[in-house]
C-alpha positions in Angstrom: -27.3 48.6 43.0 -25.9 48.3 39.5 -22.9 46.0 38.5 -20.8 45.8 35.4 -22.9 43.0 34.0 -25.8 45.5 33.7 -23.9 47.2 30.9 -22.7 46.2 27.4 -20.0 47.4 25.1 -21.5 47.9 21.7 -19.7 47.6 18.4 -22.5 48.0 15.8 -25.0 45.2 16.5 -22.4 43.2 18.5 -22.7 43.5 22.3 -20.1 42.2 24.7 -19.3 42.3 28.4 -17.7 45.8 29.0 -14.4 44.4 30.3 -11.1 44.6 28.5 -8.0 42.9 29.8 -5.0 45.2 28.9 -2.3 44.3 26.5 0.8 43.8 28.8 3.7 43.3 26.5 6.4 40.6 26.0 3.7 37.9 26.4 2.7 38.9 29.9 -0.8 39.2 28.4 -0.5 35.7 27.0 -2.7 34.1 24.4 -4.2 32.0 27.2 -5.2 35.1 29.2 -6.7 36.8 26.1 -8.6 33.7 25.2 -10.2 33.5 28.6 -11.4 37.1 28.4 -12.9 36.4 25.0 -14.5 33.1 26.1 -16.1 34.9 29.0 -17.6 37.5 26.6 -15.2 40.4 27.0 -12.1 41.6 25.1 -8.7 40.2 25.6 -5.4 41.7 24.4 -2.3 40.1 23.2 0.7 42.3 22.5 3.1 42.4 19.5 5.9 43.7 21.7 9.1 41.7 20.9 7.0 39.3 18.9 9.9 37.4 17.3 11.1 36.4 20.8 7.5 35.5 21.8 7.3 33.3 18.7 10.6 31.6 19.7 9.2 30.7 23.1 5.7 29.8 21.8 6.5 28.0 18.5 10.2 27.0 18.9 11.3 29.3 16.1 14.8 30.7 16.2 14.3 34.3 15.1 16.3 35.9 17.9 19.2 33.4 17.7 19.4 33.9 13.9 19.4 37.7 14.3 22.1 37.6 17.0 24.3 35.4 14.8 23.8 37.7 11.8 24.9 40.8 13.7 27.4 39.1 16.0 30.4 41.1 14.7 28.7 44.3 15.9 28.2 43.4 19.5 31.1 45.5 20.9 30.3 48.4 18.5 28.5 51.3 20.2 27.1 52.3 16.7 23.9 50.2 16.3 22.7 51.9 13.1 23.3 48.8 11.0 21.0 46.7 13.2 17.8 46.0 11.1 14.8 43.7 11.5 14.1 41.4 8.6 10.5 42.5 7.7 9.7 39.1 6.4 10.6 37.5 9.7 8.7 40.2 11.6 5.6 39.5 9.5 6.0 35.7 10.0 6.4 36.0 13.8 3.3 38.3 14.0 1.2 36.0 11.9 2.2 33.0 13.9 1.3 34.6 17.2 -2.0 36.1 16.0 -3.2 33.2 13.9 -2.6 30.6 16.6 -4.5 32.7 19.1 -7.4 33.4 16.8 -7.6 29.7 15.8 -8.0 28.8 19.5 -10.6 31.5 20.2 -14.0 30.4 21.6 -16.9 32.4 23.0 -18.7 35.6 22.0 -15.9 38.0 23.0 -13.1 39.5 20.9 -9.3 39.5 20.8 -7.3 42.6 20.0 -3.5 43.2 19.6 -1.8 46.0 21.5 0.6 47.8 19.1 3.1 50.3 20.6 4.4 53.1 18.4 7.4 53.5 20.6 8.8 50.1 19.3 10.7 52.0 16.6 13.0 49.1 15.8 15.5 51.2 13.8 12.8 51.7 11.1 9.7 53.2 12.7 7.4 53.4 9.7 8.2 50.1 8.0 8.2 47.9 11.1 5.0 49.4 12.5 3.3 48.9 9.1 4.3 45.3 8.9 3.2 44.6 12.5 -0.3 46.0 11.9 -0.8 44.6 8.5 0.4 41.1 9.5 -2.0 41.1 12.5 -4.8 42.0 10.2 -3.7 39.3 7.7 -3.9 36.7 10.6 -7.5 37.6 11.5 -7.1 39.7 14.6 -10.5 41.2 15.7 -8.9 44.6 16.4 -5.8 46.7 16.9 -5.2 49.0 19.9 -2.7 51.7 19.1 -0.7 52.5 22.2 2.5 54.2 23.5 2.5 57.2 21.1 0.2 59.6 19.3 0.0 57.3 16.2 -0.9 60.3 14.0 0.2 58.4 10.9 -0.7 54.8 11.9 -4.1 54.6 10.2 -2.5 55.8 7.0 0.0 52.9 7.0 -2.8 50.3 6.7 -5.4 52.4 4.8 -4.9 50.1 1.7 -5.4 46.9 3.7 -8.6 45.0 2.8 -9.5 44.8 6.5 -8.9 48.5 7.2 -12.6 49.2 7.6 -13.5 45.7 8.9 -11.3 45.3 11.9 -11.9 47.3 15.1 -9.2 50.0 15.4 -8.7 52.0 18.6 -6.4 54.5 20.2 -5.1 55.0 23.7 -5.0 58.6 24.9 -4.5 60.4 28.1 -6.1 63.7 27.2 -8.7 65.3 25.0 -5.9 67.2 23.2 -4.3 63.9 22.1 -7.6 62.6 20.8 -8.3 65.8 18.9 -4.8 65.6 17.2 -5.5 62.0 16.2 -8.9 62.7 14.8 -7.7 65.8 12.9 -4.8 64.0 11.4 -6.9 61.1 10.2 -9.9 63.1 9.0 -8.9 62.8 5.3 -9.1 58.9 5.6 -12.8 59.1 6.6 -12.0 56.4 9.2 -12.7 57.1 12.8 -11.5 54.9 15.6 -14.0 52.3 16.7 -13.1 53.0 20.4 -11.0 55.3 22.5 -9.2 54.0 25.6 -8.6 56.8 28.1 -5.7 55.8 30.3 -5.3 57.7 33.5 -2.2 58.4 35.7 -2.6 55.3 37.9 -2.0 52.8 35.2 0.9 50.4 35.1 4.0 50.6 32.9 4.5 53.6 30.7 2.4 56.6 31.4 1.0 59.2 29.0 1.9 62.0 31.4 5.0 63.8 32.7 6.3 63.5 36.2 3.4 65.7 37.2 1.1 62.7 36.7 -0.3 63.0 40.2 -2.0 66.3 39.3 -4.4 64.4 37.0 -7.2 62.0 37.6 -9.0 59.5 35.3 -12.6 60.6 36.2 -11.9 64.2 35.1 -10.3 63.1 31.8 -13.1 60.7 31.1 -15.7 63.4 31.6 -13.8 65.7 29.3 -13.5 63.1 26.5 -17.1 62.1 26.8 -18.2 65.7 26.6 -15.9 66.4 23.6 -17.3 63.5 21.7 -20.9 64.5 22.5 -20.2 68.1 21.4 -18.7 66.8 18.1 -21.6 64.3 17.6 -19.1 61.4 17.5 -20.5 58.1 18.6 -17.2 56.5 19.7 -17.1 54.2 22.8 -14.9 55.5 25.5 -13.1 52.9 27.7 -11.7 53.9 31.1 -8.3 52.5 32.1 -5.9 52.8 35.0 -6.4 52.1 38.7 -9.8 50.3 38.4 -9.5 47.7 41.0 -13.0 46.5 41.8 -16.3 45.9 40.0 -17.7 48.9 41.9 -14.8 51.1 40.5 -15.7 49.9 37.0 -19.4 50.5 37.5 -18.8 54.1 38.5 -17.1 54.8 35.2 -19.8 53.1 33.2 -22.4 55.2 35.0 -20.6 58.4 34.1 -20.6 57.6 30.4 -17.7 55.1 29.7 -18.7 52.2 27.5 -16.3 49.8 29.1 -13.2 49.5 31.4 -9.8 48.2 30.7 -8.1 46.4 33.6 -4.7 44.7 34.0 -3.2 44.9 37.5 -5.4 42.2 39.0 -4.7 39.9 36.0 -0.9 40.1 36.5 -1.2 37.4 39.2 -3.7 35.2 37.2 -2.6 31.6 36.5 -2.8 32.4 32.8 -0.5 35.5 33.0 3.0 35.2 31.6 4.8 36.5 34.6 7.0 33.8 36.3 5.5 32.4 39.6 8.2 34.0 41.8 7.5 37.5 40.3 3.8 37.1 40.9 4.7 36.6 44.6 6.7 39.8 44.6 3.6 41.6 43.3 1.5 40.1 46.1 4.1 41.1 48.8 4.4 44.7 47.6 3.4 47.5 49.8 2.2 50.9 48.6 5.7 52.4 49.3 7.2 49.8 47.1 5.6 51.3 44.0 7.4 54.1 42.2 7.3 56.2 39.1 10.7 56.8 37.5 12.2 57.9 34.2 14.5 55.0 33.6 12.7 53.9 30.4 14.6 54.9 27.2 11.3 55.7 25.6 11.1 59.0 27.3 7.9 58.2 29.1 7.7 57.9 32.9 7.2 54.3 34.0 5.5 52.8 37.1 7.2 49.8 38.6 8.2 48.1 41.9 11.3 49.8 43.3 12.9 46.3 43.8 12.8 45.6 40.1 16.2 44.2 39.0 16.3 46.5 36.0 16.9 49.6 38.2 20.6 50.3 38.3 21.6 47.4 36.1 24.5 48.1 33.8 24.2 45.3 31.3 25.7 45.7 27.9 23.2 46.9 25.3 21.7 43.8 23.6 20.6 45.3 20.4 22.0 42.6 18.1 19.5 40.2 19.7 16.6 42.7 20.3 17.0 46.4 19.5 13.3 47.2 19.6 13.8 50.7 21.0 16.4 51.9 18.4 15.3 55.0 16.7 15.6 55.5 12.9 19.3 56.3 13.4 20.1 53.3 15.5 20.2 55.3 18.8 18.7 54.5 22.2 18.9 56.5 25.4 20.2 53.4 27.2 23.1 53.0 24.8 24.1 56.7 25.5 23.8 56.2 29.3 25.8 52.9 29.2 28.6 54.3 27.1 28.8 57.3 29.4 29.3 55.1 32.5 31.9 52.9 30.7 33.9 56.1 29.8 33.6 57.3 33.4 34.7 54.0 34.9 37.1 52.4 32.4 38.6 50.0 34.9 35.3 48.7 36.4 34.2 45.2 35.4 30.7 45.8 36.6 29.1 49.2 36.1 25.8 50.7 37.2 23.5 52.8 35.1 20.9 54.5 37.3 19.1 56.9 34.9 18.1 54.4 32.1 17.7 50.7 31.6 18.1 48.2 28.8 14.3 47.8 28.6 14.3 45.1 25.8 16.6 42.7 27.7 15.0 43.3 31.1 11.5 42.9 29.7 12.5 39.7 27.9 13.9 38.3 31.1 11.0 39.5 33.3 13.3 41.7 35.3 11.5 45.0 34.8 8.6 44.7 37.2 6.2 47.3 35.9 2.9 47.5 37.8 -0.2 49.5 38.4 -0.7 51.8 41.4 -3.0 49.3 43.1 -0.6 46.4 43.0 -0.2 46.6 46.8 -3.9 45.6 47.1 -3.5 42.3 45.4 -2.7 40.5 48.6 -6.3 41.4 49.7 -7.8 39.5 46.8 -6.6 36.0 47.8 -5.4 33.7 50.6 -1.9 33.5 52.1 -0.9 29.9 52.3 0.9 28.1 55.1 4.3 28.4 53.4 3.9 32.2 53.2 3.1 32.4 49.5 -0.2 33.7 48.1 -2.7 31.6 46.2 -2.8 32.6 42.5 -6.2 33.0 40.9 -7.7 32.0 37.6 -8.5 34.6 35.0 -12.1 33.5 35.0 -12.4 34.2 38.8 -11.0 37.7 38.4 -13.1 38.5 35.3 -16.3 37.4 36.9 -15.5 39.3 40.1 -15.3 42.5 38.0 -18.4 41.5 36.2 -20.7 40.7 39.1 -19.3 42.2 42.3 -21.0 45.1 44.1 -20.4 47.4 47.1 -16.6 47.4 46.6 -16.4 43.8 47.6 -13.8 41.4 46.2 -14.6 37.7 45.8 -12.0 35.5 47.5 -11.1 32.2 45.8 -12.2 28.9 47.2 
C-alpha cells in the first residue's frame, strides 16, 4: 500500500516531500509553522495578508499606529478614498517578514509566500506589485498567487531579476481559470511553476459560488491534469481542500497530482498563530457548526464556524488603521452595509450588520474563525484531557502523519 512518502514533488532537479502547508493569512500560518514544513522537507507558506500589522507584532514596529495617527481625522468620515498605504512602509514590512523567515530556514524544503489579489488596499496594482517584488527582494523561494484570477500579476514583476528564478504558482478552482491565466501571460513566455487546484471543501474564501456543493476536487483535478497533458504542459498540479489523512493525499497523488496542500489539521498545531482558546473552539466544533456564508466583503463565499464573533458584528469600519479591502475608489462592501444600518437605526448605540463583516479588523483580532470542511474531525486526531480541553499537536507530528500514514489511519500523539 502506497503512502505520501513514496512520491516526490519535482521542481527541476529538486525533489521534495509532496506536502504543502497552506498560507493562512494574518500570521495564522506563522513563520514557525512554515519553517517546520521546510525543515521536514516539504513546502511551508507564510502570508503577506496585513503584513504591516504582522511586522508590528513580530518585530515591534509601529506601522499600524503610525498609519492610524496620520489618518485620525478621517475616522468618522464614511468616505475612505484618501486612505492610502505608504508603499515604502509596505515594502519594509514585507521584507522584514520574509527576510527573517528565510534567514531562519533549515532543511531541504521550501518556503513560499501566499499573495492575495483581493487585498486591493485602495491601490490594487501598486500595492500588489510592491508586495510581490519585496518578497522576491527578501529571498522568498516562491510566490503563490491566490484569491483572484491574477491575470496581470506576472506582468507586474516581469522586470524583477528573480522573475524566472523564483517559483511562481497560481491557485485555481477550474480549468477555465487556468486557461485564462495561461492565455493572458503567454506573451511573457513564463509559465507557472505549479498550479494549486483548490476544491469546494477548503477553508476560508472559496473560488466557487454558493453552488459550491455541486463540485468536487477529484473531478476538477482530473480535468486540469488532462488539460495540461493535452497541451503538453509539464506543470505540477497540487490538490487542495478537504484532504484530511495521508490516505486522502495518496489518492490524489495516484491520480496524477504532484503534491497536496493541507491546512485544516495545522490550525491546531502548536506553531499555528491562532490563540489557544480559538484552537479549542475548532476542536469542539461539530459538522453542523461549519457554514458557508457571504459575509466577506470580497464577494467570495467563505467557510467558517457559525459561532465566529465576526458574524453580526456592527463595529465601525477601521480603515484608517487597516483598509486592506478598499477598492481603487476607497469603497468596501462592509462600509456600505455599516452605513446602511446606521441610517436605519440612528438612535441605536450598538448596531448589527448581518450581511457583511469588517474582515480586516476581525481577522486581525482572530474573531473570524474561517475553517475547512473537515474541522469537526480534528477532535479525532488527539486526546481530550481531564480538564475537558484537547491536547494540541506539533506541526512535525501532523506533517509526518500525512507523510507516512496508510489505511486512513491518523496517528495519535503520545
